[in-house]
N, CA, C and O of each residue as an XYZ file, in Angstrom:
740
protein
N    -217.757   -157.537    -13.876
C    -217.794   -158.888    -13.367
C    -217.061   -158.935    -12.029
O    -216.080   -158.228    -11.800
N    -217.550   -159.748    -11.207
C    -216.897   -159.968     -9.891
C    -215.940   -161.049     -9.992
O    -215.847   -161.700    -11.033
N    -215.191   -161.291     -8.933
C    -214.204   -162.338     -8.916
C    -214.836   -163.680     -9.195
O    -214.251   -164.521     -9.877
N    -216.085   -163.891     -8.645
C    -216.791   -165.128     -8.886
C    -217.076   -165.309    -10.304
O    -216.956   -166.411    -10.841
N    -217.462   -164.231    -10.948
C    -217.714   -164.237    -12.404
C    -216.561   -164.614    -13.233
O    -216.679   -165.378    -14.190
N    -215.390   -164.057    -12.855
C    -214.131   -164.400    -13.558
C    -213.788   -165.838    -13.370
O    -213.391   -166.490    -14.335
N    -213.919   -166.389    -12.159
C    -213.712   -167.792    -11.969
C    -214.558   -168.651    -12.841
O    -214.116   -169.673    -13.366
N    -215.807   -168.219    -12.996
C    -216.739   -168.978    -13.855
C    -216.320   -168.848    -15.278
O    -216.346   -169.829    -16.022
N    -215.934   -167.671    -15.684
C    -215.489   -167.465    -17.054
C    -214.250   -168.223    -17.434
O    -214.197   -168.814    -18.513
N    -213.246   -168.226    -16.575
C    -211.949   -168.904    -16.824
C    -211.909   -170.364    -16.348
O    -210.939   -171.077    -16.606
N    -212.888   -170.769    -15.704
C    -212.964   -172.102    -15.253
C    -212.505   -172.251    -13.798
O    -213.080   -173.029    -13.036
N    -211.472   -171.504    -13.422
C    -211.024   -171.538    -12.059
C    -210.227   -170.264    -11.761
O    -209.828   -169.495    -12.635
N    -210.032   -170.114    -10.451
C    -209.231   -168.947    -10.019
C    -207.805   -169.084    -10.499
O    -207.158   -168.107    -10.877
N    -207.323   -170.328    -10.476
C    -205.877   -170.566    -10.950
C    -205.710   -170.190    -12.370
O    -204.714   -169.556    -12.717
N    -206.684   -170.565    -13.263
C    -206.598   -170.223    -14.612
C    -206.642   -168.757    -14.863
O    -205.956   -168.249    -15.750
N    -207.467   -168.043    -14.069
C    -207.583   -166.549    -14.186
C    -206.253   -165.946    -13.791
O    -205.793   -164.981    -14.401
N    -205.616   -166.533    -12.740
C    -204.297   -165.992    -12.277
C    -203.213   -166.244    -13.301
O    -202.346   -165.396    -13.512
N    -203.253   -167.409    -13.945
C    -202.259   -167.756    -14.988
C    -202.365   -166.795    -16.132
O    -201.368   -166.270    -16.627
N    -203.644   -166.560    -16.565
C    -203.864   -165.628    -17.658
C    -203.439   -164.234    -17.340
O    -202.888   -163.548    -18.201
N    -203.685   -163.765    -16.075
C    -203.274   -162.459    -15.686
C    -201.727   -162.400    -15.701
O    -201.156   -161.426    -16.190
N    -201.067   -163.413    -15.180
C    -199.556   -163.471    -15.156
C    -198.995   -163.445    -16.528
O    -198.000   -162.768    -16.787
N    -199.644   -164.208    -17.464
C    -199.170   -164.221    -18.876
C    -199.359   -162.836    -19.464
O    -198.462   -162.320    -20.131
N    -200.486   -162.240    -19.233
C    -200.827   -160.915    -19.760
C    -199.846   -159.826    -19.305
O    -199.418   -158.982    -20.093
N    -199.493   -159.873    -17.977
C    -198.562   -158.923    -17.424
C    -197.153   -159.141    -18.034
O    -196.456   -158.172    -18.334
N    -196.743   -160.402    -18.213
C    -195.486   -160.691    -18.871
C    -195.456   -160.136    -20.313
O    -194.474   -159.534    -20.747
N    -196.530   -160.355    -21.010
C    -196.649   -159.903    -22.379
C    -196.543   -158.374    -22.446
O    -195.805   -157.851    -23.281
N    -197.251   -157.667    -21.601
C    -197.199   -156.188    -21.571
C    -195.831   -155.737    -21.265
O    -195.310   -154.857    -21.951
N    -195.197   -156.308    -20.240
C    -193.819   -155.848    -19.876
C    -192.830   -156.161    -21.045
O    -191.914   -155.381    -21.307
N    -193.027   -157.286    -21.724
C    -192.127   -157.595    -22.868
C    -192.328   -156.573    -23.941
O    -191.350   -156.130    -24.543
N    -193.568   -156.168    -24.220
C    -193.823   -155.146    -25.223
C    -193.107   -153.818    -24.840
O    -192.463   -153.173    -25.668
N    -193.250   -153.457    -23.576
C    -192.603   -152.221    -23.124
C    -191.080   -152.259    -23.320
O    -190.465   -151.285    -23.755
N    -190.510   -153.388    -22.992
C    -189.092   -153.591    -23.223
C    -188.702   -153.487    -24.637
O    -187.698   -152.841    -24.936
N    -189.464   -154.108    -25.586
C    -189.234   -154.066    -26.929
C    -189.311   -152.603    -27.474
O    -188.455   -152.189    -28.256
N    -190.317   -151.854    -27.063
C    -190.508   -150.455    -27.475
C    -189.325   -149.564    -26.954
O    -188.864   -148.649    -27.636
N    -188.871   -149.883    -25.728
C    -187.748   -149.150    -25.124
C    -186.462   -149.427    -25.989
O    -185.731   -148.508    -26.357
N    -186.238   -150.696    -26.279
C    -184.993   -150.979    -27.068
C    -185.125   -150.370    -28.514
O    -184.131   -149.874    -29.044
N    -186.284   -150.400    -29.126
C    -186.446   -149.768    -30.406
C    -186.218   -148.271    -30.333
O    -185.610   -147.703    -31.240
N    -186.676   -147.628    -29.307
C    -186.450   -146.203    -29.105
C    -184.928   -145.901    -28.996
O    -184.445   -144.904    -29.533
N    -184.216   -146.754    -28.314
C    -182.779   -146.588    -28.156
C    -182.109   -146.675    -29.545
O    -181.269   -145.851    -29.907
N    -182.521   -147.721    -30.314
C    -181.911   -147.940    -31.594
C    -182.123   -146.781    -32.531
O    -181.201   -146.324    -33.208
N    -183.388   -146.300    -32.560
C    -183.717   -145.143    -33.409
C    -182.984   -143.928    -32.960
O    -182.476   -143.195    -33.808
N    -182.887   -143.650    -31.643
C    -182.121   -142.481    -31.198
C    -180.660   -142.564    -31.555
O    -180.056   -141.564    -31.945
N    -180.036   -143.833    -31.418
C    -178.672   -143.962    -31.768
C    -178.471   -143.731    -33.251
O    -177.480   -143.111    -33.637
N    -179.368   -144.202    -34.096
C    -179.280   -143.979    -35.565
C    -179.346   -142.479    -35.858
O    -178.593   -141.973    -36.689
N    -180.223   -141.788    -35.192
C    -180.293   -140.324    -35.437
C    -179.016   -139.625    -34.976
O    -178.591   -138.663    -35.615
N    -178.391   -140.077    -33.888
C    -177.170   -139.441    -33.420
C    -176.046   -139.732    -34.486
O    -175.296   -138.825    -34.847
N    -175.945   -140.959    -34.965
C    -175.000   -141.246    -36.009
C    -175.230   -140.434    -37.282
O    -174.289   -139.942    -37.905
N    -176.498   -140.306    -37.650
C    -176.767   -139.496    -38.827
C    -176.404   -138.056    -38.618
O    -175.890   -137.406    -39.528
N    -176.664   -137.531    -37.413
C    -176.335   -136.090    -37.107
C    -174.823   -135.926    -37.128
O    -174.321   -134.873    -37.522
N    -174.099   -136.942    -36.712
C    -172.624   -136.844    -36.659
C    -171.987   -136.908    -38.058
O    -170.919   -136.345    -38.295
N    -172.670   -137.608    -38.976
C    -172.110   -137.752    -40.354
C    -172.397   -136.397    -41.052
O    -173.548   -135.979    -41.179
N    -171.356   -135.755    -41.478
C    -171.527   -134.471    -42.122
C    -171.790   -134.697    -43.593
O    -171.260   -135.617    -44.217
N    -172.623   -133.829    -44.122
C    -172.819   -133.862    -45.612
C    -171.685   -133.223    -46.284
O    -171.084   -132.270    -45.787
N    -171.379   -133.774    -47.467
C    -170.261   -133.208    -48.250
C    -170.819   -132.004    -49.037
O    -171.751   -132.150    -49.828
N    -170.240   -130.828    -48.811
C    -170.745   -129.641    -49.502
C    -170.319   -129.648    -50.951
O    -169.185   -130.009    -51.267
N    -171.262   -129.232    -51.881
C    -171.001   -129.165    -53.327
C    -171.349   -127.828    -53.843
O    -172.408   -127.283    -53.533
N    -170.475   -127.290    -54.627
C    -170.728   -126.020    -55.350
C    -170.870   -126.348    -56.767
O    -169.981   -126.989    -57.327
N    -171.983   -125.935    -57.435
C    -172.256   -126.261    -58.760
C    -172.133   -124.992    -59.698
O    -172.804   -123.978    -59.508
N    -171.272   -125.125    -60.668
C    -171.085   -124.025    -61.689
C    -171.727   -124.480    -62.958
O    -171.434   -125.568    -63.455
N    -172.604   -123.658    -63.496
C    -173.326   -124.075    -64.707
C    -173.121   -123.036    -65.812
O    -173.184   -121.831    -65.569
N    -172.882   -123.511    -66.991
C    -172.772   -122.698    -68.161
C    -173.644   -123.350    -69.294
O    -173.413   -124.505    -69.650
N    -174.570   -122.661    -69.816
C    -175.381   -123.161    -70.869
C    -176.569   -122.246    -71.155
O    -177.003   -121.465    -70.308
N    -177.069   -122.372    -72.364
C    -178.182   -121.419    -72.753
C    -179.379   -122.188    -73.259
O    -180.226   -121.602    -73.933
N    -179.493   -123.475    -72.968
C    -180.579   -124.212    -73.510
C    -181.558   -124.603    -72.419
O    -181.151   -124.827    -71.279
N    -182.803   -124.687    -72.734
C    -183.842   -124.947    -71.718
C    -183.753   -126.388    -71.121
O    -183.962   -126.598    -69.927
N    -183.452   -127.305    -71.955
C    -183.265   -128.754    -71.450
C    -182.102   -128.753    -70.442
O    -182.254   -129.290    -69.344
N    -180.967   -128.174    -70.782
C    -179.823   -128.181    -69.906
C    -180.128   -127.473    -68.568
O    -179.789   -127.982    -67.500
N    -180.765   -126.305    -68.644
C    -181.157   -125.641    -67.445
C    -182.099   -126.528    -66.517
O    -181.954   -126.552    -65.295
N    -183.016   -127.212    -67.151
C    -183.908   -128.057    -66.399
C    -183.198   -129.249    -65.788
O    -183.466   -129.605    -64.640
N    -182.313   -129.861    -66.519
C    -181.529   -130.985    -65.997
C    -180.664   -130.535    -64.806
O    -180.616   -131.216    -63.781
N    -180.003   -129.421    -64.942
C    -179.146   -128.867    -63.880
C    -180.001   -128.559    -62.690
O    -179.589   -128.843    -61.565
N    -181.207   -127.976    -62.875
C    -182.120   -127.715    -61.750
C    -182.489   -129.017    -61.069
O    -182.517   -129.086    -59.841
N    -182.771   -130.049    -61.846
C    -183.134   -131.301    -61.251
C    -181.950   -131.999    -60.473
O    -182.135   -132.664    -59.453
N    -180.777   -131.795    -61.021
C    -179.535   -132.261    -60.346
C    -179.356   -131.560    -59.026
O    -179.057   -132.211    -58.024
N    -179.525   -130.286    -58.989
C    -179.445   -129.469    -57.702
C    -180.507   -129.968    -56.721
O    -180.224   -130.156    -55.538
N    -181.742   -130.184    -57.221
C    -182.813   -130.685    -56.354
C    -182.474   -132.076    -55.769
O    -182.788   -132.365    -54.614
N    -181.839   -132.914    -56.576
C    -181.385   -134.227    -56.102
C    -180.364   -134.093    -54.975
O    -180.396   -134.827    -53.987
N    -179.453   -133.125    -55.157
C    -178.402   -132.834    -54.131
C    -179.115   -132.399    -52.869
O    -178.772   -132.837    -51.771
N    -180.091   -131.551    -53.018
C    -180.802   -131.022    -51.795
C    -181.527   -132.139    -51.032
O    -181.633   -132.099    -49.806
N    -182.010   -133.107    -51.757
C    -182.767   -134.262    -51.078
C    -181.779   -135.320    -50.598
O    -182.169   -136.274    -49.926
N    -180.519   -135.158    -50.934
C    -179.545   -136.260    -50.650
C    -179.205   -136.255    -49.159
O    -179.178   -135.217    -48.498
N    -178.941   -137.501    -48.653
C    -178.473   -137.624    -47.281
C    -176.955   -137.445    -47.173
O    -176.400   -137.279    -46.086
N    -176.317   -137.484    -48.323
C    -174.821   -137.417    -48.260
C    -174.256   -136.093    -48.704
O    -173.109   -135.802    -48.365
N    -174.970   -135.276    -49.431
C    -174.416   -134.076    -50.030
C    -175.293   -132.842    -49.637
O    -176.473   -132.945    -49.302
N    -174.613   -131.685    -49.708
C    -175.260   -130.447    -49.372
C    -174.861   -129.428    -50.455
O    -173.672   -129.251    -50.718
N    -175.833   -128.762    -51.080
C    -175.613   -127.780    -52.082
C    -175.225   -126.495    -51.397
O    -175.925   -126.068    -50.479
N    -174.150   -125.862    -51.797
C    -173.741   -124.634    -51.136
C    -173.731   -123.540    -52.268
O    -173.626   -123.883    -53.446
N    -173.835   -122.297    -51.920
C    -173.948   -121.228    -52.871
C    -172.656   -120.426    -52.977
O    -172.591   -119.457    -53.734
N    -171.629   -120.817    -52.229
C    -170.350   -120.071    -52.285
C    -169.243   -121.164    -52.445
O    -169.217   -122.165    -51.730
N    -168.366   -120.914    -53.393
C    -167.283   -121.885    -53.619
C    -166.313   -121.944    -52.440
O    -165.646   -122.959    -52.238
N    -166.231   -120.879    -51.671
C    -165.341   -120.953    -50.515
C    -165.761   -121.872    -49.404
O    -164.992   -122.187    -48.497
N    -167.042   -122.309    -49.499
C    -167.571   -123.172    -48.484
C    -167.209   -124.663    -48.697
O    -167.547   -125.510    -47.870
N    -166.546   -124.958    -49.769
C    -166.290   -126.346    -50.121
C    -165.043   -126.555    -50.876
O    -164.505   -125.614    -51.460
N    -164.552   -127.774    -50.890
C    -163.447   -128.128    -51.734
C    -163.943   -128.809    -53.019
O    -163.162   -129.023    -53.946
N    -165.261   -129.155    -53.076
C    -165.760   -129.886    -54.193
C    -166.548   -128.911    -55.114
O    -167.449   -128.189    -54.688
N    -166.155   -128.945    -56.359
C    -166.837   -128.093    -57.418
C    -167.291   -128.963    -58.521
O    -166.484   -129.734    -59.041
N    -168.543   -128.901    -58.929
C    -169.112   -129.610    -60.040
C    -169.337   -128.584    -61.117
O    -170.088   -127.632    -60.906
N    -168.717   -128.744    -62.257
C    -168.871   -127.794    -63.399
C    -169.639   -128.543    -64.459
O    -169.287   -129.642    -64.887
N    -170.710   -127.885    -64.856
C    -171.618   -128.440    -65.899
C    -171.736   -127.472    -67.071
O    -171.992   -126.281    -66.893
N    -171.543   -128.010    -68.268
C    -171.706   -127.204    -69.473
C    -172.771   -127.940    -70.345
O    -172.687   -129.157    -70.510
N    -173.736   -127.227    -70.884
C    -174.724   -127.833    -71.729
C    -174.722   -127.072    -73.082
O    -174.303   -125.921    -73.208
N    -175.226   -127.823    -74.063
C    -175.287   -127.243    -75.437
C    -176.545   -127.841    -76.099
O    -176.736   -129.057    -76.105
N    -177.383   -126.973    -76.646
C    -178.608   -127.471    -77.362
C    -178.183   -128.310    -78.516
O    -177.332   -127.912    -79.311
N    -178.798   -129.530    -78.620
C    -178.476   -130.437    -79.687
C    -179.433   -130.269    -80.885
O    -179.019   -130.112    -82.034
N    -180.763   -130.314    -80.542
C    -181.720   -130.138    -81.620
C    -183.040   -129.527    -81.120
O    -183.857   -130.180    -80.470
N    -183.195   -128.291    -81.446
C    -184.424   -127.569    -81.225
C    -185.065   -127.775    -79.833
O    -186.259   -128.062    -79.750
N    -184.318   -127.638    -78.783
C    -184.841   -127.654    -77.392
C    -185.446   -128.972    -77.011
O    -186.290   -128.992    -76.115
N    -185.087   -130.064    -77.612
C    -185.647   -131.346    -77.117
C    -184.521   -132.241    -76.502
O    -184.809   -133.148    -75.720
N    -183.309   -131.985    -76.848
C    -182.105   -132.701    -76.286
C    -181.015   -131.758    -76.027
O    -180.899   -130.718    -76.676
N    -180.159   -132.125    -75.026
C    -178.977   -131.349    -74.767
C    -177.779   -132.223    -74.641
O    -177.884   -133.371    -74.208
N    -176.605   -131.689    -75.020
C    -175.389   -132.378    -74.758
C    -174.874   -131.805    -73.430
O    -174.867   -130.586    -73.265
N    -174.460   -132.615    -72.513
C    -174.068   -132.171    -71.186
C    -172.711   -132.748    -70.858
O    -172.447   -133.933    -71.062
N    -171.855   -131.878    -70.344
C    -170.539   -132.360    -69.848
C    -170.514   -131.989    -68.349
O    -170.865   -130.878    -67.951
N    -170.087   -132.964    -67.552
C    -170.034   -132.732    -66.093
C    -168.596   -133.059    -65.664
O    -168.070   -134.106    -66.040
N    -167.965   -132.195    -64.894
C    -166.627   -132.360    -64.396
C    -166.641   -132.117    -62.907
O    -167.148   -131.086    -62.464
N    -166.101   -133.032    -62.116
C    -166.047   -132.836    -60.696
C    -164.572   -132.720    -60.274
O    -163.738   -133.565    -60.600
N    -164.296   -131.659    -59.550
C    -162.942   -131.437    -58.995
C    -163.059   -131.244    -57.438
O    -164.083   -130.803    -56.915
N    -162.032   -131.575    -56.799
C    -161.990   -131.476    -55.317
C    -160.643   -131.064    -54.823
O    -159.622   -131.500    -55.355
N    -160.616   -130.246    -53.829
C    -159.354   -129.952    -53.082
C    -159.377   -130.890    -51.885
O    -160.382   -131.076    -51.199
N    -158.191   -131.468    -51.683
C    -158.083   -132.490    -50.560
C    -156.671   -132.499    -50.018
O    -155.763   -131.928    -50.622
N    -156.488   -133.136    -48.898
C    -155.170   -133.294    -48.320
C    -154.576   -134.580    -48.849
O    -155.079   -135.667    -48.565
N    -153.496   -134.460    -49.626
C    -152.826   -135.697    -50.090
C    -151.636   -135.960    -49.224
O    -151.331   -135.205    -48.300
N    -150.962   -137.049    -49.535
C    -149.856   -137.434    -48.654
C    -148.709   -137.914    -49.543
O    -148.907   -138.684    -50.483
N    -147.535   -137.450    -49.228
C    -146.334   -137.838    -49.976
C    -145.225   -138.041    -49.033
O    -144.802   -137.104    -48.356
N    -144.739   -139.225    -48.962
C    -143.624   -139.568    -48.045
C    -143.941   -139.192    -46.624
O    -143.081   -138.668    -45.916
N    -145.180   -139.451    -46.180
C    -145.562   -139.255    -44.840
C    -145.926   -137.776    -44.496
O    -146.173   -137.469    -43.329
N    -145.960   -136.880    -45.482
C    -146.303   -135.483    -45.220
C    -147.540   -135.135    -46.002
O    -147.682   -135.471    -47.178
N    -148.450   -134.439    -45.302
C    -149.666   -133.976    -45.937
C    -149.450   -132.651    -46.679
O    -148.662   -131.811    -46.245
N    -150.136   -132.481    -47.768
C    -150.130   -131.180    -48.441
C    -151.468   -131.120    -49.225
O    -152.128   -132.119    -49.512
N    -151.795   -129.858    -49.539
C    -153.026   -129.580    -50.243
C    -152.894   -129.946    -51.724
O    -151.909   -129.600    -52.377
N    -153.909   -130.655    -52.243
C    -153.879   -131.032    -53.621
C    -155.277   -130.825    -54.250
O    -156.233   -130.515    -53.540
N    -155.381   -130.981    -55.463
C    -156.662   -131.020    -56.125
C    -156.666   -132.035    -57.182
O    -155.620   -132.379    -57.733
N    -157.820   -132.529    -57.485
C    -157.922   -133.657    -58.474
C    -159.290   -133.554    -59.179
O    -160.276   -133.046    -58.645
N    -159.272   -134.048    -60.349
C    -160.538   -134.266    -61.096
C    -160.921   -135.681    -60.768
O    -160.113   -136.587    -60.969
N    -162.128   -135.917    -60.266
C    -162.575   -137.266    -59.945
C    -163.745   -137.699    -60.796
O    -164.198   -138.839    -60.698
N    -164.234   -136.814    -61.620
C    -165.447   -137.163    -62.410
C    -165.369   -136.358    -63.765
O    -165.124   -135.152    -63.800
N    -165.588   -137.096    -64.812
C    -165.789   -136.372    -66.153
C    -166.634   -137.324    -66.993
O    -166.197   -138.400    -67.402
N    -167.857   -136.880    -67.226
C    -168.787   -137.629    -68.026
C    -169.449   -136.789    -69.115
O    -169.606   -135.580    -68.941
N    -169.826   -137.377    -70.192
C    -170.558   -136.679    -71.195
C    -171.925   -137.419    -71.423
O    -172.004   -138.647    -71.393
N    -172.953   -136.624    -71.645
C    -174.322   -137.195    -71.768
C    -175.019   -136.463    -72.943
O    -174.700   -135.322    -73.275
N    -175.941   -137.150    -73.521
C    -176.992   -136.511    -74.422
C    -178.281   -136.831    -73.758
O    -178.625   -138.007    -73.644
N    -179.038   -135.828    -73.300
C    -180.212   -135.980    -72.526
C    -181.439   -135.376    -73.176
O    -181.336   -134.347    -73.844
N    -182.566   -135.974    -73.001
C    -183.812   -135.454    -73.548
C    -184.643   -134.729    -72.532
O    -184.538   -134.972    -71.330
N    -185.475   -133.830    -73.025
C    -186.314   -132.986    -72.118
C    -187.315   -133.846    -71.290
O    -187.642   -133.511    -70.151
N    -187.778   -134.942    -71.890
C    -188.806   -135.750    -71.245
C    -188.330   -136.482    -70.034
O    -189.149   -137.004    -69.277
N    -187.013   -136.546    -69.809
C    -186.491   -137.316    -68.693
C    -185.530   -136.511    -67.836
O    -184.538   -137.031    -67.326
N    -185.857   -135.182    -67.685
C    -184.960   -134.295    -66.941
C    -184.838   -134.711    -65.473
O    -183.736   -134.684    -64.924
N    -185.935   -135.093    -64.829
C    -185.843   -135.497    -63.414
C    -185.012   -136.741    -63.234
O    -184.174   -136.800    -62.334
N    -185.226   -137.736    -64.068
C    -184.439   -138.939    -64.045
C    -182.952   -138.629    -64.366
O    -182.047   -139.233    -63.791
N    -182.728   -137.689    -65.282
C    -181.370   -137.325    -65.635
C    -180.650   -136.641    -64.470
O    -179.470   -136.902    -64.239
N    -181.329   -135.793    -63.754
C    -180.735   -135.142    -62.575
C    -180.361   -136.137    -61.572
O    -179.293   -136.021    -60.970
N    -181.210   -137.163    -61.335
C    -180.913   -138.218    -60.370
C    -179.761   -139.108    -60.845
O    -178.951   -139.583    -60.049
N    -179.712   -139.319    -62.163
C    -178.583   -140.072    -62.772
C    -177.280   -139.396    -62.542
O    -176.294   -140.030    -62.167
N    -177.264   -138.052    -62.774
C    -176.068   -137.317    -62.571
C    -175.549   -137.446    -61.120
O    -174.355   -137.615    -60.874
N    -176.495   -137.358    -60.186
C    -176.150   -137.464    -58.763
C    -175.573   -138.907    -58.448
O    -174.594   -139.045    -57.713
N    -176.216   -139.954    -59.029
C    -175.792   -141.288    -58.807
C    -174.353   -141.464    -59.368
O    -173.487   -142.063    -58.730
N    -174.148   -140.940    -60.537
C    -172.804   -141.019    -61.151
C    -171.744   -140.285    -60.304
O    -170.622   -140.755    -60.122
N    -172.145   -139.145    -59.813
C    -171.250   -138.332    -58.953
C    -170.933   -139.096    -57.709
O    -169.776   -139.130    -57.291
N    -171.907   -139.710    -57.101
C    -171.802   -140.481    -55.864
C    -170.796   -141.651    -56.051
O    -169.902   -141.851    -55.229
N    -170.970   -142.411    -57.149
C    -170.081   -143.480    -57.430
C    -168.620   -143.061    -57.654
O    -167.688   -143.683    -57.145
N    -168.455   -141.972    -58.444
C    -167.119   -141.412    -58.691
C    -166.463   -140.919    -57.396
O    -165.268   -141.098    -57.161
N    -167.304   -140.293    -56.573
C    -166.799   -139.768    -55.271
C    -166.326   -140.871    -54.352
O    -165.261   -140.776    -53.742
N    -167.184   -141.997    -54.250
C    -166.771   -143.112    -53.483
C    -165.472   -143.765    -53.983
O    -164.562   -144.063    -53.210
N    -165.426   -143.971    -55.288
C    -164.242   -144.571    -55.911
C    -162.991   -143.721    -55.601
O    -161.957   -144.268    -55.219
N    -163.081   -142.394    -55.761
C    -161.937   -141.510    -55.523
C    -161.530   -141.526    -54.080
O    -160.338   -141.526    -53.774
N    -162.507   -141.539    -53.168
C    -162.177   -141.594    -51.749
C    -161.454   -142.853    -51.383
O    -160.483   -142.808    -50.628
N    -161.899   -143.990    -51.898
C    -161.185   -145.291    -51.715
C    -159.783   -145.167    -52.210
O    -158.855   -145.594    -51.522
N    -159.579   -144.595    -53.389
C    -158.206   -144.514    -53.925
C    -157.367   -143.602    -53.063
O    -156.222   -143.951    -52.774
N    -157.856   -142.463    -52.636
C    -157.121   -141.528    -51.761
C    -156.817   -142.146    -50.458
O    -155.723   -141.929    -49.938
N    -157.715   -142.916    -49.875
C    -157.446   -143.554    -48.583
C    -156.331   -144.558    -48.764
O    -155.431   -144.590    -47.924
N    -156.325   -145.390    -49.811
C    -155.196   -146.294    -50.052
C    -153.908   -145.584    -50.261
O    -152.877   -146.026    -49.755
N    -153.917   -144.473    -51.001
C    -152.660   -143.714    -51.210
C    -152.123   -143.152    -49.891
O    -150.916   -143.175    -49.650
N    -153.055   -142.631    -49.008
C    -152.620   -142.109    -47.754
C    -152.012   -143.205    -46.896
O    -151.022   -142.996    -46.196
N    -152.631   -144.379    -46.968
C    -152.161   -145.489    -46.130
C    -150.753   -145.932    -46.637
O    -149.857   -146.186    -45.832
N    -150.579   -146.018    -47.957
C    -149.300   -146.395    -48.518
C    -148.204   -145.386    -48.229
O    -147.038   -145.752    -48.077
N    -148.567   -144.147    -48.156
C    -147.597   -143.062    -47.886
C    -147.414   -142.723    -46.400
O    -146.688   -141.796    -46.040
N    -148.086   -143.493    -45.562
C    -147.862   -143.283    -44.067
C    -148.667   -142.167    -43.462
O    -148.278   -141.675    -42.402
N    -149.697   -141.751    -44.015
C    -150.567   -140.684    -43.422
C    -151.909   -141.182    -42.945
O    -152.779   -140.380    -42.606
N    -152.092   -142.442    -42.912
C    -153.458   -142.978    -42.515
C    -153.815   -142.635    -41.100
O    -155.008   -142.555    -40.807
N    -152.907   -142.430    -40.211
C    -153.226   -142.172    -38.825
C    -153.390   -140.684    -38.537
O    -153.869   -140.300    -37.470
N    -152.987   -139.845    -39.503
C    -153.156   -138.392    -39.320
C    -154.591   -137.979    -39.497
O    -155.348   -138.590    -40.251
N    -154.968   -136.887    -38.760
C    -156.345   -136.423    -38.925
C    -156.432   -135.567    -40.216
O    -155.416   -135.223    -40.820
N    -157.614   -135.258    -40.591
C    -157.854   -134.409    -41.785
C    -158.671   -135.202    -42.831
O    -158.793   -136.426    -42.781
N    -159.207   -134.438    -43.756
C    -160.021   -135.043    -44.750
C    -159.169   -135.616    -45.847
O    -158.004   -135.240    -45.976
N    -159.706   -136.513    -46.642
C    -158.972   -137.088    -47.775
C    -158.924   -136.087    -48.887
O    -158.352   -136.362    -49.941
């Protein structure tokens, strides 16, 4: 179409210019929105990269198939987690999760005990020192048909216990005058 055709289509040259101006404003606004969204996404990725995963070493003792499967699913949940990282060497972490299972009835259910311990820097009278603590101890009876769900449940329980313990240790550090010192809880 020629300019004359556009004038005919839009009614006048002024209407065509108004529409063009509106369209340009719209396109520029979209570009600005996409630019801002790209900045937000990149900032979120930087924050995520800066947040370190908590390394976890899992020790397992048990001879039943249900227990082995539940522990396998628990480890898989850790691997998928945004907060935790499964490590293969206890020297790589201060957190150790010990799991013991026992066959309850003919390979359909297992009794499971999970204990979480952690080495951390505690504070007493303004001085930091290395400590260790048990922050999780739960008992379960789990069935073979829900092993994936059970693995996820174990991780959710661990996560809650870990958050609760960290809050407690932060309060203790603050009360003892170590809140401004660097180091992990």
